[in-house]
N, C-alpha and C positions, 0 to 999 in steps of 0.2 A: 950963481945960478942952483936953485934948488933941486936934489934931485929926484928922483920919482918916489911917493910912498909906498913903503911895502907893509903888504896888506898880512893880519896873524893869521894863523890858523883857524880862530875862532871865527871868523869874519867869512876865510875860505869856508867855512861849515857851513854856517850860516844862508848865505848865497846859493851854496847847491841846494841846501834843502825847499830852497823858495822856488829856484828855476824845476826842483822836482816836481812837485807842489803843483806850480802851470800845468807842464807837461801831461799831469793827471787830469787835473780837471778841463782841463781840454777834450781830450780823449773819451770823458763821458758823455760831454756834450756834444758827443761828432754821433755818440751810438741812441741817442736820445732818438725813435720816430714817432713820426703822428700816423694813424692807424688810418687807409680809408675804409669808410664807412658805404655802403649804398642801400638802397633802403627796393621795394620793392612792392606792389599790391595789386590783388584784381581789378582794379579799375586804372586803366592807363591817364595819363596825364594828372592824375589826384595831388593837390598842394600837402607838400609838406613844411609840416611848422617843427622847428625844432629849442625848445626851451621858448617858444613865444613867439619865436623869428622865423615867418617867411625865408626858406633855403631855396625851392626849386617846387619842382617837378614830379612826377612818378615816372620813369624809374632814376633816379637819383643817387648823384657817385660824391660824397663829399670828404676835406679830411678830416676828424675828432679826435680831441684828445682823450686816453683813453682815461672813466666817470661814468656815471649814469646820466642818464639825460630823459627829458620829459619829451616825444612824437607823439602831436598828432597830426592827424591826413583825414584832409575836409574834399569831397566829392558832388558833384551836384546831383538833386536830387535823391543822395543816399546820408545815413547820420554818420557824425564825425567818428572817428576812431583813434582813442590813446593809448599809448603804449611804454611803459617802462622802458630804457634799453640801458642796457652794461657796454661799454666800446672796452677793449682791452688793448691790452698794446700788441699785441701778435700777428700781427698782418695786413689780414685785408680781414673785414665782416662783412654779412646780407644779413635785412631781415625784410622779411613777407609779415605785409602787415597787411591782411584782407577786408574790404568790408561786406556787412550781411547781408544777403542778399535782399532790395530793394522788394515791397509789399506792392501787388498792383491794385489800390485802394478804387473802386468803383463810385463816382457819385450821385448824391443820392437822387434817388427820379420822384418826380410828384405824381398824382394820379390825374390825369385829365378828362374830360370828361365833353363829348365833342357831342352836337344836334342839331337835327337842319327839321326845316319844315318838308322833308320828304326825307324817302331811301336814297342817302348817294355817298359815292364810292371816295374815303380820304386818303388824302397824298399829301405826306409831309415829305416835304426837300425834294420833290419827285417820288416817295419808293408809298407802294397802296400800305398803307394801314388797316383798312375796315372798313363796312358797312355803318353810319351813323345809323342808330345812335349807341357811342361805343366808348370805351374809357381808354387808354391809355397810359402807362407810363412811362415819364416825359421828362429828361431832365433842363431843370430852369432856361433857359435864354431863348432866342426869337428864329422860327421855323417859317418857311413859305410853306404857307396852306393849299391845297386847293380841295373844291369840292365838286363834285362831277355829277348829276342824274338824269337819266333822258328824259326828254322835254321840260329842262330846265335850261340855262347855262350856268356855262362852267362859272363858281366862286372861287374868287383867286383871293388870298387874305394875310396878312404879314401876322404868324400865333404869338406872340409873349410869353412864355410861360414864366413866372413868378415863384418867387421858395414859400406858395404857400403847398400845405402837404396834401390838398382838396382843390381842384379848380372844372369849371362847368363853363364853358362857350357855344351859343346857338347861333344859327349863321337862318338865311333864308333867304333861298337859292329865287330868281328869278323863274317863268315860266315862261320857255322860248314858245315865242306868237308870232304866227303871221295874219295879214291885216288881208278884211279877203269883202269886197265891191262886187257887190250887183248892179250891172249894167245891163234893165232893159233899155233897148232907143223909143222913142216915142211913137213907133212908124207898128209896135209891135204891141198896141195896147187898149181895151177898147173902148175906142171910142165912142160909144152908149154909156160908158160910168159918168163920160163928162170928162172932171178931173182925172187931171193924171197919177195923181196923189193916192186919189180911191184904186184906180187900175190897180198902180205897183201892189196897193196893200193883199190884191187877190193872192199874191206870188208869195209861194209857201218857200223857204228855205231850211236843207234839212241838211245837219256838217254829222254824218256817220249817225245818223238817223234821231241827232236830235236838232230840232226845230230852232231857229236862225231868226232875228231881227230884218228881213229882205230890205230892209226901208233906210238902213243906217251903214257904214262901214263895222264888219263884226272883226273880234278881235277873233282867232285858231290855234287850238295847238298845232306845231310845229311838227312837220312828219306825214306820214301819206293817209289823207283823206278821203273818205266816199261821201262828194257832193252832190246834190238832191233837189233839184228846181221842180215844182210843181203850181200848174195852174187848170184847177177847171179837168177837164178828162187830159189835159195832157200831162205829160212827166218823164224826167230827163235824167241820167244821175250817171256822171263820172270820177271818177278815181284820180286824183291832184298831190304830187308830190309837193308840200310846202314847207317852205324854207321858214328859219324864223325872222322876226325884222324884214320880212321883205313883201312886198304887197301885191297882191294881185286883187287882180279883176275880170269878175265873171260876164261875160259879154252873153247875151243868147245870141245866136244868130241861126234865126229859123227863117225858110222859108218854102211855096208852095210853087209844086211843079203842077202843069194839065200833062200827061203821056197819052198816048195815043194808044188805046189797047188791043181796037177789034173794030166791024164795022157794027153801028149800032142798024136793028129794020126799025121800019117803022111802024107805029103803035094798032092799025087799023092790021098791017098782016097779023101780028102777031096774034093779034083777036081772033083773026078769020082763021086762023092755026088750031087754036082752042077749039073755034067751036064744031070745029072737022071730028079731030078727035074724039069730043065729045059724042056728034052723032052718031060715030062708029063705035062706041062703047055699048052706043043704045042697041 
């Protein structure tokens, strides 16, 4: 049996040196610390890119080794912000990267002219904007337009404003009309004229003093109107509030009444009394 090999003094020295180096290297690695870095911004939730890689959103805390980094922040409605930062090995670091104030941009308006066949109030999306003719600054798009004028039916339309700098729109409002029919019963007609059409032709119809043809339906502007009917020595007038789209019949209701107003003396008695008065005067 072989006896254990004895190590020389030189071998023991080398082994001790290797062990010492290992212990020193292990202790140096134990001292390497990855710094903690926090990114903050005046816009919460901004996306953070470090060296082109998305790492999260603000406020964000990362561990980065010491060195230089390219950091970019992005947020909706804001211009991206880029910074170069230097991370040191000394504990925690915080970087405040702010966006510049967003500039409010006003959309370009178009000069829109609106006209109508009468002076009408202009409403756009329910808001009063003036009276025709009118020119308004309006952003391109679709709007609900309404025109209103006394004596006319309201007009509703979709106003489409294009990107042209100047635009012109013209609308025609329909008059608010009522229909008036004159009904003259045959029993009131002058039989001596024979033809009923001739008799009816003797009837004069006036609306607010303007003569109309009573022999056919008449279109009358809506509103309070003074209606007058004249025939020979007779004349009748009456105000009526006519509504648009309604048909009215003007019916003549005439009656003759015989009233007892006193006692009638005989003609002979009247003549005798007159003779007596004359003789007394003489």
